BALUMBA-521915 format. One line per 2 residues: number of its first residue (from 1); their letters; for each residue x, y, z of C-alpha. Coordinates in Angstrom, 1 decimal. Example, Ala and Ser with C-alpha at 12.3 -4.5 7.8 and 13.67 -1.06 7.14 Angstrom:
// residues 2
1 = AS = 12.3,-4.5,7.8  13.7,-1.1,7.1
// end
This chain:
// residues 226
1 = MN = 40.7,76.4,-94.7  40.1,72.9,-93.4
3 = DT = 36.3,72.4,-92.7  36.7,69.0,-91.1
5 = KQ = 35.3,69.3,-87.5  37.4,67.6,-84.8
7 = PN = 35.5,65.9,-82.0  35.1,67.8,-78.8
9 = KF = 37.8,66.9,-76.2  35.2,66.3,-73.5
11 = TR = 33.2,64.0,-75.7  36.2,62.1,-76.7
13 = FL = 37.2,61.8,-73.0  33.7,60.4,-72.1
15 = RN = 33.9,57.9,-75.0  37.3,56.6,-74.1
17 = NA = 36.7,56.4,-70.3  33.0,55.3,-70.2
19 = AL = 33.7,52.1,-68.3  35.8,53.9,-65.7
21 = LL = 33.2,56.6,-65.2  30.5,53.9,-64.8
23 = LI = 32.6,52.2,-62.1  33.2,55.5,-60.3
25 = FC = 29.4,56.2,-60.4  28.6,52.8,-58.9
27 = VL = 31.1,53.3,-56.1  29.6,56.7,-55.3
29 = AI = 26.1,55.3,-55.3  27.0,52.5,-52.9
31 = AA = 28.8,54.9,-50.7  25.7,57.1,-50.7
33 = VV = 23.4,54.2,-49.7  25.7,53.1,-46.9
35 = LA = 25.9,56.7,-45.6  22.1,57.0,-45.7
37 = VT = 21.6,53.7,-43.8  24.2,54.7,-41.2
39 = LT = 22.6,58.1,-40.6  19.0,56.7,-40.3
41 = RD = 19.9,53.7,-38.1  18.4,53.6,-34.6
43 = NT = 21.3,54.2,-32.2  19.3,53.0,-29.2
45 = PV = 21.5,50.6,-27.3  20.3,47.0,-27.4
47 = IP = 19.5,45.6,-23.9  20.1,41.9,-23.8
49 = DD = 17.2,39.7,-22.7  17.1,38.7,-19.1
51 = PV = 19.2,35.6,-18.5  17.2,32.4,-18.4
53 = TS = 16.6,31.3,-14.8  15.5,28.0,-13.5
55 = NP = 11.8,28.0,-12.5  11.6,26.4,-9.0
57 = NE = 8.3,24.9,-10.1  9.5,23.7,-13.4
59 = ND = 9.7,20.1,-12.1  6.1,20.1,-10.9
61 = NK = 4.9,18.6,-14.2  7.6,16.1,-14.5
63 = PN = 6.7,12.5,-13.8  7.2,11.5,-10.2
65 = DN = 8.9,8.2,-9.6  6.3,7.6,-6.9
67 = DN = 3.6,7.7,-9.6  4.9,4.4,-10.9
69 = KP = 5.1,2.7,-7.6  2.3,0.4,-6.5
71 = TT = -0.1,1.8,-4.0  -0.9,-1.6,-2.5
73 = QK = 1.0,-4.9,-2.0  -0.1,-8.4,-1.1
75 = VD = 0.9,-9.7,2.3  0.1,-13.0,4.2
77 = IH = -1.6,-12.5,7.5  -1.4,-15.6,9.7
79 = FV = -3.7,-16.6,12.5  -2.0,-16.3,15.9
81 = KP = -2.2,-18.5,19.0  -5.0,-17.3,21.3
83 = LE = -3.0,-17.6,24.5  0.3,-18.7,26.1
85 = YT = -0.5,-22.3,26.9  1.5,-24.9,28.8
87 = GF = 0.0,-28.1,27.6  -3.0,-30.0,26.4
89 = GM = -6.1,-31.4,28.1  -8.6,-33.1,25.8
91 = EF = -7.6,-32.9,22.2  -9.7,-32.6,19.1
93 = TF = -11.3,-35.9,18.2  -14.3,-34.8,16.1
95 = GP = -12.9,-36.1,12.8  -13.9,-38.6,10.1
97 = SN = -13.1,-41.5,12.4  -15.0,-40.0,15.4
99 = LF = -12.4,-41.0,17.9  -13.1,-40.4,21.6
101 = AF = -11.2,-38.4,24.3  -11.3,-39.3,28.0
103 = NS = -13.0,-36.7,30.0  -11.4,-36.7,33.5
105 = TL = -14.3,-34.7,35.0  -17.1,-36.9,33.7
107 = KE = -14.8,-40.0,33.8  -16.0,-41.1,30.4
109 = WR = -14.9,-41.3,26.8  -16.6,-38.9,24.5
111 = VH = -16.2,-37.0,21.2  -14.4,-33.7,21.8
113 = QG = -15.2,-31.0,19.2  -12.3,-28.7,20.1
115 = VD = -9.0,-28.6,21.9  -8.3,-27.7,25.5
117 = LL = -5.2,-25.6,25.9  -4.0,-25.6,29.5
119 = AA = -2.7,-22.3,30.8  -2.1,-20.3,34.0
121 = DG = -5.3,-19.2,35.7  -6.1,-15.7,34.4
123 = AE = -4.0,-16.0,31.2  -5.1,-13.6,28.6
125 = VV = -7.1,-15.0,25.7  -7.0,-13.0,22.5
127 = AM = -8.6,-13.1,19.0  -6.6,-15.2,16.6
129 = YD = -7.7,-13.0,13.7  -9.8,-10.0,12.9
131 = GT = -13.6,-10.6,13.2  -16.9,-9.8,14.7
133 = VI = -18.3,-11.2,18.0  -21.6,-12.9,17.0
135 = ET = -22.4,-14.5,20.4  -21.4,-14.6,24.1
137 = GE = -22.9,-16.8,26.7  -22.4,-19.5,29.3
139 = SL = -23.0,-23.3,29.3  -22.1,-26.3,31.3
141 = LK = -19.8,-27.7,28.6  -18.1,-24.5,27.4
143 = GS = -18.3,-22.3,30.5  -18.3,-18.6,29.7
145 = YV = -17.6,-18.3,26.0  -17.2,-15.9,23.1
147 = VV = -18.0,-16.8,19.5  -16.1,-14.8,16.8
149 = DH = -16.8,-14.8,13.1  -13.3,-14.5,11.6
151 = GD = -14.6,-14.3,8.0  -14.3,-16.7,5.1
153 = NV = -16.7,-19.1,6.9  -14.4,-19.5,9.8
155 = IA = -16.2,-19.4,13.2  -14.1,-19.8,16.4
157 = TY = -15.5,-20.5,19.9  -13.3,-19.4,22.8
159 = GS = -14.6,-21.2,26.0  -13.9,-21.8,29.6
161 = LT = -13.2,-18.1,30.1  -13.7,-15.7,32.9
163 = DL = -14.0,-11.9,32.9  -15.2,-11.5,29.3
165 = TV = -14.1,-8.2,27.8  -16.3,-8.2,24.6
167 = SK = -20.0,-8.3,23.8  -22.1,-9.4,20.9
169 = GD = -21.7,-7.2,17.9  -18.2,-6.0,18.8
171 = TV = -15.6,-5.8,16.1  -12.2,-7.2,17.2
173 = KQ = -8.8,-7.0,15.7  -6.2,-9.8,15.8
175 = GD = -4.7,-9.9,19.3  -7.6,-8.1,21.0
177 = LL = -8.4,-9.4,24.5  -11.5,-11.5,24.7
179 = GL = -11.3,-12.7,28.3  -9.2,-14.7,30.7
181 = AG = -8.5,-18.5,30.9  -10.3,-20.2,33.7
183 = AS = -12.1,-23.4,34.7  -15.6,-22.2,34.1
185 = AG = -16.4,-25.2,31.8  -18.3,-27.3,34.3
187 = KE = -17.8,-30.6,32.4  -14.1,-30.0,32.1
189 = YK = -13.3,-28.3,35.4  -10.8,-31.0,36.6
191 = EG = -8.5,-29.9,33.8  -8.0,-26.6,35.7
193 = AH = -7.6,-23.3,33.9  -7.6,-23.7,30.2
195 = LH = -9.1,-22.4,26.9  -11.6,-24.7,25.3
197 = LE = -11.2,-23.7,21.6  -13.4,-24.8,18.8
199 = VA = -13.1,-23.9,15.1  -15.8,-24.5,12.5
201 = LN = -15.1,-24.1,8.8  -18.2,-24.0,6.6
203 = DE = -20.3,-25.1,9.6  -18.1,-28.2,10.2
205 = NV = -15.8,-28.6,13.2  -12.1,-28.9,12.2
207 = DP = -8.9,-29.3,14.2  -8.1,-25.9,15.8
209 = MP = -4.4,-26.6,16.0  -3.4,-25.4,12.5
211 = YV = -5.0,-22.1,13.4  -3.3,-22.0,16.8
213 = NG = 0.1,-22.8,15.2  -0.2,-20.1,12.6
215 = EI = -0.4,-22.5,9.7  -3.5,-20.9,8.4
217 = YR = -3.2,-17.5,6.7  -4.9,-15.2,4.3
219 = TI = -3.3,-13.1,1.5  -4.7,-9.6,1.5
221 = EV = -3.8,-6.2,-0.1  -2.5,-3.4,2.1
223 = AV = -1.7,0.2,1.4  1.9,1.1,0.7
225 = EQ = 3.3,4.4,2.0  4.6,6.6,-0.8
// end
């Protein structure tokens, strides 16, 4: 009787196919994991986020081109002629040479501190520039007159007027009516209706014509519309 024991067929099968069995086991394990995940997954449908819409106010915080624009600008403001004149009477002679002008009313030669601008009787006389009325009155030389402080030490006297329209302390703008041209200056009445205009700069009489002709101007800053 042969006592040698033969290996069990199942044991021999396992020994010869261990690698295959391990592979099968791994496949089954992966399948089990996938099945478990599939069964436990939340099947609630996913709702997409709301589409991005443009905020009508999203540009509110963006820089505005107007923010970079200047709010003021410099402009030149010229003096304007005080009336529509037709010619000249006595001209300005009160200069360094102290020349004289012939006064047809007094029939004499004398210093003339202003200029006489001949005009139609009743011609409107206006302010050459913004300013403040610092005096009104009447004298034999100047007739009815208005004195306006135009700033920057420029004082203008508008004489030989009638029907004054301003009073001391009034603020006037360039072009505002001061009165009418007439012959109220007693010492110049033979010239007829005219404006006797004097201009003092730093308390010294100067030729008014550069102001009348708009040659004098000031550079100021004015607001700019955005």
